N, C-alpha and C positions, 0 to 999 in steps of 0.2 A: 446581609450577606451580598457581596458583589455578584453581579450577573454572571460573570465568567466562572466563578467558583461554583455557583449553583448549577450552571450548565455542565461543568465537569462532573460534579457529584451525580447529577441526573443521568448522564451518559455512562458513567461507571456502573451505576446500578443496572441500567439497561444492558450493558455489556456482560455483567455477571449473571443476569437472568438468562440471556441468550446462551452463555456458557453452561449454565445449569441444564437448559433444555438440550443442548448439544451432548453433554455427558449422559444425560438421561436417555437420549436416543441411542448413543453408543452402547449403553448397557441393555436397553430394551431389545435392540436388533442383534445383540450378542456379536458385535463386530470383533473379529479375530479371537473369538471365544473369551471375550473380556468379562462377561458376567460370571462364567464359571471360575475364572481366575480370581475375581474379587470375592465371590461368595464362598469359596473354599479356603481362602487364605485368612490367617489370623490378623493380618494387617491390611485387609481389603478396604476397610473404612478410611484408613489413612491414605491409601492409594487413590481412592475416589476423591477424597478431599483435595489432594495435591493436584490431581488431574483437573478438577473443577477450578481450583485457584489459578493454575497456570493458564488454562484456556480463558478464564475470566480476565486475566491481565491482557491477553492478546485481543479478545473481543472488545474489552473496554477501550483499549487504545484505538482500535479500528473505528468503533462507534464514535468516540470523541473526535477523531480526525475527520470523519465524515460530517459530523455536526459543525465543526469549525469551518471546514471548507464550503459548506452549504450556507454559511452566513453571508457570503459575498452577494452583493446586489446584482441585478441583471445589468449587463453592460450593453447599452443600446447604440454605442458609437460604432461607426463602420470599422470592420476589421480588415486586416491584410496589409500589404506593403504600400509604398507610395504609388499612387496612380499617376500615370503619364497622360496628360490631356492630349487630345488629338491634334491640337494646334502646335504642340511642341514636338519637333522631329529630331531624333537622334540617329545619325547615320553610323552604323557599325562597320568600320573598315578594318579588315584583318591586318595586323602588323607583324612582319616576320621577325622572329627573335633568334639570333644565332645561339646554338647550343654547343659547348665545348665538350669533347670526349676526354675524360680522364682515365688513366690506366687503373685497373682494379688492384687494390692492395693484396699482397700475398697473405694467405691464411696463416695465422699463428699456430705454432705447434707446442 
């Protein structure tokens, strides 16, 4: 199996595990009375399954994005713009630029 596919599957599993923990905490702490709604409804299991699956998609995407972005190596090159050496001197001289005043167009009705 290619390394990228293995990395993807591994991070999707991690993301769905995090989503399971998140949904479990939502139910445990009874956020917005969610435990009562799920436990008293006849379709509560379906609601929890959909909540877990949708959060799993989000968390898996974030987990995989983080994993891919952290694959980059450390860049030890100097950062920033072009440095001007002290022996090169640039004199900044202001130049006047004439500005023409145009009449404002009338508003359309």
